[in-house]
C-alpha positions, 0 to 999 in steps of 0.5 A, a space after each residue: 495478507 495478514 500479520 502487519 499489514 493493516 487493512 484500510 477502509 474509505 473511512 479510516 484512510 485518512 487516519 491511518 495514512 495521511 495523519 501518519 507520523 511514519 512514511 506508509 505504503 498503501 498497496 492497492 489491490 483486488 481479491 480477483 487481481 493475479 498479479 495482486 496475489 504475487 505482490 501480496 507476499 512481498 508486501 507482508 515480508 516488508 511489513 514484517 522486516 520494517 515493522 515500526 519503520 514504515 506503516 504498511 497497508 493495503 486497500 481492496 479497491 472493490 470495498 473502497 472505491 472512494 479511495 480508489 478513485 481519489 488516487 486514480 487507481 486504474 490498474 492493480 496492484 498500484 503501490 503508493 508511498 505517502 510521507 507526511 501526508 503526501 503521495 511521495 512515490 507510486 509503482 504500477 504492477 508487480 515488483 520485487 521486494 529490493 525494488 519496493 524497499 528503494 520506493 519507501 526509501 525514495 
């Protein structure tokens, strides 16, 4: 993924997500995950179409084990929505663009 999707690390998760002034979508993913590859273009499209309204990010669970463990990520893709530093919504598995927008608006 590239473009409007910010790649997170264990070190910048707090500053980019928990301190964000706008709602944040976090896509927990892995390079070896087939369903993650199916979700990636949807996440990118949402990031592009809603730039400024939402911050769209991704976390590779293999590169950021502390963050994945902290949020008990057991399966990928897992999508979390944070607002005001708190987890507000979660979805595990593939998702349509329409349902991803609904998740962000919940």
